[in-house]
Residue, then its C-alpha position, 0 to 999 in steps of 0.5 A: m587056254s590052248r586051242t588045237v585045230h584038228p583038220g580032216p574029214t570031220p574037222h574039230v577043235t579041242y580046248e585045254l587048260t595051260a599050266l597057267g590056267r591049271g594054277f588058277l583052279e585052286p584060287m577060283n575054287v576058293m573064290c567060288a566057295w566064298a561066294a556060295e557061303h555069302f550068297d544071300e549077303l551078296l544078293d541083299a547087297r545087290e538088291s540094295h544098290p541104287a542102280a538095282t532100285g532105279h535110283g542110281r545112274p544107268 
């Protein structure tokens, strides 16, 4: 991520993905698709975890 400051009478900043950040988009899309496909399983696993039921350590 790059951040550019634009000074002037109405100063503002803009953000833009760097080449490295753009290279991460495809793996992130794959990971998001996997999470969406397994969403119910993920929720079940989360809810069955001892910390979620109050029986685990804080």
